[in-house]
N, C-alpha and C positions, 0 to 999 in steps of 0.2 A: 822790322813788329812794332813799332813805333804807330804803325795803321792799326795793325791789331789788336794793340794794348788801349788804343783810342777806342772804338768800336768795342770794344767788351766796357770797357769804363762806362760810355754812355748809353749802353744796350742793360746796363748792370747784370754782366752775366760774368759767369768765371772765363779765361782760357784756354785754352786748349793747345800745348804746344808741340807736334809730333815732330819726332828726326827719324828718316831713316837713311837707313848707309846698306851695302852689302860690303859682302869682303871682297879685298882682289888676292888670286891666283901669288902666292910667291910671297918671298922672306920681306919681312916686317923691317926690317933692317934696311933699306933698299930707298932711299929719297926713290920718292915721284916727280918726273918731271915739275915745271914749275909753271905750266899751262894745265896742267892735270883739273879737272874740277873738282872741288875741297879740298883740296893736298890735304886739311886740317885733321879730317877723318882717316888717316892711315895709321898716322901716332898717338894720336888721341881719345881717349874718351867719347864715344858718343855723349855721356852727361854733363864733361865739360865744353864736346863745341857744342852743346845745345846752352847748355846757361849761359857760357858768353856770351847767346846770339841773343837771348833774351836781358840779360844784363845789359848789353845797349841802347835796349832801348824802355824798359820796367820807367814805372811812373815812380811816382812817393811808395815809400813800404804799406804796406796793405793796401793800396787804392785798389787793384786784382785782385782776386784769386785767376792763382798761375797753375794750372796741371801739369805736367810732364808726361810724355809720351817716348818711347827710343821705342824702335819698331827694326828691328834685322832682316829685311827686307824689298821689295818693291815699294816706292815711293805711289805708285798708281795705288793699288793697293789696301795700302792705308792709309792717304789720306781720303778715298772715296771711302772706307767705315768709319774712319770719325765722324764725316760731312753728313753720315745717316742720321746721326741725331745734331748736329750743326744746325742756327740758323744763320751764318756768313761762315765761307771759306774762305781764307787769305791767305794766298801762294804770290811768292817771290815772282819776278820772271831779269834774266839778268840781259843787261845791254852788251851787244855782241861786237866787237872792233872790226871795223869794217865797214859795220852796217849803217844805217840809217833807220830809226824809231826804234817800233820794239819786237822783237823774236821776240815769240814759245817756243819752250818747247815740245816736248811731248807728252813728260805730263801733265803740265797748264796745260796743253790741248787739249787731251783727253779728260782729265779736270771739268772744265769749261762747257764740255762736250754732256756729262756721264752724273757728274755728281747732284745732289739730290737738293741741293742747296742752290744759296745766290752766292760769286765765285767773285773776288777783287780779286785781281792781279795788279800790285801794285811794286814799281818796275825798282830795280837795287842801284842802290847810284854811287 
C-alpha cells in the first residue's frame, strides 16, 4: 500500500482502496488451514481487513484522501471496474515459496492485459 499512497500523494489525487472477497461454503467456526490464501477474511469483517491493510502504510493524517470500497465477488471484475476511472491501478503480487522471481496470479495477469489504465504490480514483502 505504501506505493499506492506515495503515487496518490505525488499525483495530488485521492486513493481508492478496493477489497474483494468471496464467501466460502461451510461453517465459519472452523479455522481454515494455515496456508489458505487470506485466512483472516474468514473470521474478520472485510472492513477490518481493509483498514488493517491501509493502516500499515498510511502517511501523515490527511495527506491523502482515501476512499474505501468493499465488494463481495470476483476481484478481477471489481478491479477492472475501478480501473475504468483510474489514472493508475496498483496491485500486489505475492512471492511464492520455492519459486524464484515474482509469480503473477490469475487476477494480476488479467489486469495487465485488460485494464484501461497503467498497472503497477508491487511485490509484497
